[in-house]
N, C-alpha and C positions, 0 to 999 in steps of 0.2 A: 835896469840898474845893475852896476857892477859892484861886486863885493870882493875884497881882497883879504884873505886870512894870512897874516905874516907870522913867521916863526919868532919865538922869544929867545933872547940870549940866555936867560936863566929860567930853568924850569925846576920846580920843587915845592915842597910844602906838605901840609897835612890836610886831609879831607875826611869828613865823616861819611861813611856809607849810608845812603838813603835807606829808610826802613823798607823791609821786604813787603811788597804788596800781597804776595801769596800768603804770607804768615798773617798779615793784618786782616785779610778777608776771614780767615779761619778763626782768629781770636775774637773778632766782632760777633760772629755767629754763636760761638760757644758761650761768650759772655751774655748774649741776649737770651739764650736758652736756659741759663742758670737763674734760679730764683734768688735775687739779692743783688747787691751792688758790686760791680767789677770796675777796676781802674785799668785802662789800657794806655800804655806809655809808648813814646817814640812812634807816632803815627804821622803819615803825610796824607793830607786830605785830597787825594786825586779824585777825579770824577768817579772812578770805579769804587774806591773805598767809600766815598760819600754815598754812592748808590746802595752799597751794602748796609751802611749805617741807617740810611733812610728807610730801607726795606725792613730792617730790624725794628725800627720805631713803629712801622705800620703793623707788624705782626705780633710782637711779644715783648717789647721793651720800651723804656724811656731813655733817650740818649741826649747827653749834654757834651758838647765838644769844647776843647780849649785850643791853645795855639798848636800844640803837637801831641795832645792827649785827648782821651774821651772817658766819660763816666757812663757806663751802661748799666741801667737798673733793669734786670730781668724780672718780669712780672709773674713768672711761674705759670702762665696761662696764655692762650692765644686770644688776641683781640678780634672783634668783629671786623671783617674786611669788606667795607662797603664801596670801595673804589679800586681801580687797578693799581697794582704795585709796580712802580716805575724802576726798571733796572738800568736805565740810561743806556750805555753801550757795553755794559759789563757782562761778558759771558759767564764769568765765575759767579757773579751774583745770581743770575738766572738759574744756572744749572745746580748751584748749591741749594737754592730755595725750593725748587720744584718738589722734591720729596718731602721737605718740611711742610709745604702747603697742604699735603695730603693729611697731615695730622691735625689740621685746624677744624675739621668737621664741617667745612663750608666750601662753596665755590670760590676759587681764587683765580683772578686774571692778572697776568703779567703783561706789561708793555715795555717798549724800549725805543731806542733811537738808532739812527743809522741803519745798519744791516743786521742788527741783533736778532730780530724776529725771523730772519731768513736762515739763521744758523740751524743746522740739522739737529734734531732732538730725537732721532729714531730710537735710540737706546731706551729712553724713558717711555716713548710711545709704545714700543713693544711690551715693555714691562707692565705698563698700566693696562694695556689690552689683555694681557695674560691674567690679570687679576680682576678684570671686569670693571675697571675704573674709567672715568671720563678723562680724555686727553684730546684737546682740540687746538691745533696750531694754525693760525691764519697769517695773513700778510703783515698785520700790525699788532697782533696780540696772541697770547697763549693762555688757555684756560684749563685748569685741572679741578677734579672733584672726586672725592672718595678716599677712603683710608687704606694705606698700605697695610699688609699683614705680615707678621713674622714668619720666617720659613727659609726655604732654599731660593737663592737668587743666582742666576748665571749670566755673566757678561763677558764679552770679548775683552781680553787683556790689552789689546792694542787700540782701544778707543780712548778718547780724552779722559784723563784721570779725574776731570771735573765731575763726570757721571758717578764714578766710584766714590769720590769724596762726598757728593751729595747724599748718596745712600748711607755712608758712614755717619753723617750728621743725624739722620732721622732714625735709623734702625735701632740704636740703643734705647730710644724712647718708647719702643713698642713693648707689648706685654711679654713676648717670648724671645728666645734666642734665634738669631738669624745666621745663616751661613752664606757667604758671598764667594761663589766659585768663579774664578777668572780664567778664561780659556787662554792658554799661552800662545804667543809670548806676552808677558806682562811688561808693558812699556811705561815710562814715567813713574816707576815704583817710588822714586824719591818724593814725588808729590803726594802719593798715597800715605807714605810714612810721615810726611809733614803734617797732614791732617790728623793722623793718629797721635802725633806728639803734642799738638795743641789740645786735642781732646783730653789727653792724659793730664795736662796742666790744669784742666777744668774738671777733673774727676771722672772721666768716662774712658772705658778701656775696651780694647779689642785685641785679638792676637792672631798671628799667622799659624795655621795648622800645618801648612806646608808652603812651598814657594808660591802656590797659586790659589790658596784657600784662606779666607779670613772668617773667623768666628766672632760674632758681635752679640754678647749677652744682652737680653732685653731687661726692662725694668730699671734702667739706670737713670741717674739724675745728674745734670750738669751742675757744678758747684761754682759759686762766684769766687773771684780772687783778683790779685794784681798780676798784670802780664805786660812785659816789655817786649815789643816787636824787635827782632834782631835785624841787623843790617842786611841789605840785599846784595848778594854776590853778583847777580846779573848786571846791575848798574855799577857795581864796584869794578867790574872787569875793565871798563874804559880807563880809569886812573891806574889800575893795576898794569895794563899794557904800557901806559905812559911811563910808569915807574920802572918796568922791566927794561925799557929802551934807554931812558935817561938817568935813572937813579934819582935819589933825593926825594922820593914820594913816600908818605906814610898814610895808610888808610885805617881809620878807626871804626869800631862798631861791628866788626865781622866776627861772629861766633866761631870758635875753633871746633865746637861739637855740633855744628849745623847739619841738617839733613838736606839742605838745598843742593839740587843736582849741579847748579852753576858754580858751586864751590870748587868744581873741577878746574876752574881757571887757574888757581894757584899751582896745582900739580902740572897742568899743561905748560905754564910759564917756566916752572922749574925744569921740565924736560927740554925746554927750548934754551936752557942755559941761564935763566934769570936767577939772581941772587936776592933773597929776602929773608928776614927773620921776624918772628912774632915777639913783640916786647910789650911793656906796659903802654907804649905809645901806639900800638896797633901793628899792622903789617908794614914793615919798613923795607923799602927796596934800595939796593945799591946797583950802580951801573955795572953791567957785565956783558961780554960778547955773547951774542945770541946765534942760534942755529935752528934748523927745522926739525920737526918730529912728526910722527904719525898721530892723528887725533881722531877719536871717535866721538861724534856729537850726538849720539842717539839719546842720551839722557840730559843733554844740555844744548839743544839747538839754538837757543838765544845767543850763545857765545860765537856763533858762526861769523856774523858781520865784523866784529871787532878783531877776530883772529885773522880775517882776510886783510884787515888794515895792517896788523902786525906783519903779515907776510910780505907787505909792500916795502918794508922799511930797510933794514940793513941788507947789503948785497948778499952776504952769506945766507941770510934768511930767505931772500928772494929765490936764490938758486935752489936751496934745499926744498922750499915750499913747492917750486915747480915740479921737482922730481918726486918728493915724498908725499906732499899733501894733495897733489892734483887728483889722485884717485880717492884717497881716504877721506879728505876733508871736503873738497869741492863737490864730489858726487854725493856725499852725505848731506851737505848743506842743500844742494839742489833738490835731492829727493825728500829730505826732511821738511824743507820749507814748502815743497809741493804738497806734501801730505797735510801739513799744518794749515796751509791756506785753503786746501780743499775742505778740511774739516770745518773751517770758518765760512764755508759756502762761497768762496771766491771762484770765479770761472777758472777752467783749466788753463786758459791763456794767461790770466793774471797770476796764477800759481807758478807757472813756468817762468814768467817774468820775475817774480820774487826770487825763485830759486837761482836763476841765472844771475840776477843782481847780486845775491850774496856771494856766488862763486866768482864772479868777475870783479866784485869789490868796488874799487875806486871809480871806474867809469860809470856804473849805474848809480852810485851814491851821488856823484856830481849831477846826474840827470834828475834824480828825484828831488834834490835840493833846489835846483833851478826851476823845476816845474811844480814844486810842492803846493803853492797857493792855488794853482789852477787844476790840480790833478783830478778833482772829483767831477767838475762840471764843464770845464772849458773844452770847446771843440778843438782847440789848438793842440791838446794833448792826444797822442794816439790812443785809440780805444782800448788797446791792450793794457795800458797803464791806468786807466780810469778806475776809481774805486779802491785803490790800494790803501792800506791802513796808514794813518798819520804817524804811527810809531816809527815807520821806516824813515820819515823825515828827521825825527829826532836822532835816530841811529846815524843817519847821514851827517848831520851837523856835528855830533860828538866825534865821529870818526874823522871828519875833515879837520876838526880842531886838534886832535891828537897828531894827525899827519903834519899839520903846520907846526905844532909845538916842537916836534923833533927835528925841525930844520928845513922844511919845505914850504914854499909859498903856493897858495891855491887861489886862483882867480875864477870866479863864477860869472 
């Protein structure tokens, strides 16, 4: 089957940024841990968010969902867990819930789909073993039993922030104060502070003692309330790049006071010459000549693919990207995605493929779109590409759409 994506003569309009999945996970858990009724607004019920809502309903809450909102009634206690808790394919759901499961006073087993149960959990395994608690991870399930105790915790700062956030959810509910020592460098700090910000909205506090140490007072209680999930800068990056190139695009729902690391997209585009203003109608882009710049993706690796597309567009941008971004961006994307994919337990070859794909941009995007439906099981796909995440397909489609909208035709 041949698919042709043709450019449009007129590009423009207003689009609402989809809700932030990262913020939504956190809001659901804080609401579930609060005794009383909370109203969560501006939700998108992806499989991951549905998994967190379902797990909350299994552990400590009653959940009712609407079209784009949810009512979460926290019970103020943990329910008997007589069957495995299904986390679907959501790594955030699993890693956020493991420490909370230790507070239930019972054995809790987690299951998942795809490759979720293959993802490394050595951070928690070491921590549980140090406290003499049960932690068993198998091919299709993970079981924990025993209660965490307040005190001193030490974690590497360059592990996934999901482990740190998971502890932040649970430690305030313990009887005494805990201190979380993060061995530098501390990466993804913005995600840690996102967790703390949502906890603050639900009445739970923690504080940085220094750049690498968090103090979490014990004996706290989550409080119910209304919470609106802000727009997601990572997903808004695609129409933002389109607006930077063509002008005439307005994006609504993006909080100016956000803690999201991917909010860096606006400053990156500004440094590339983009013109935009914040008004009551959102972030409004005007057409402007663009040029290259140096970009550090350490705290916003998800922006890599769409910025590679941006580098393909205007001639001046292409020339500048080759000279200025080849080392700063391409190497960062390659190494960053290598680490990310390795942390998700993909093979070294798959991780390198992901990294090279982000760096080379268009060529690999065309490949993954063409081979998308067959990537997991078909023998026609080279083994190096089998098992890559479906999110890459979506990134590819969106990237090609932007490429076409600004005046190029793409034939697959």
